C-alpha positions, 0 to 999 in steps of 0.5 A: 421491443428490440430498443428496450433489449438494445437498451437493457444490454447497454446498461448492464455493459456499462454497469459491468464497465463501473465495476471494474474499474471500481475494482481496479481502484481497489489495488494495494498501496505501499507503505514505508515503515519507520518510528522514532527514536527517544533516550537513546545512547550509544548505537541502535541497530533495526532490521526489516524482515532480516534485510534493509539494515539501519543504523541509528545513532541517534535520537529522532525519526528513522524510516526504513528504505525499503517499501513494502506492499500493504499487506506485507510482513513487516 
């Protein structure tokens, strides 16, 4: 009878550890904010969250230097 209790306890322990590892893997990811400019004539000044200024002077892709955490405003 003691074997069953120990086996059940060990099974629950591994289940708990597995669940903790799964939840740890669900962290947020970092994302770059950017886009593409087309048909620009002149200079375009962009800001991300009131800062992180970026000046665009030609058509093409751009990416802000600051990386944001998943779910953050931009």
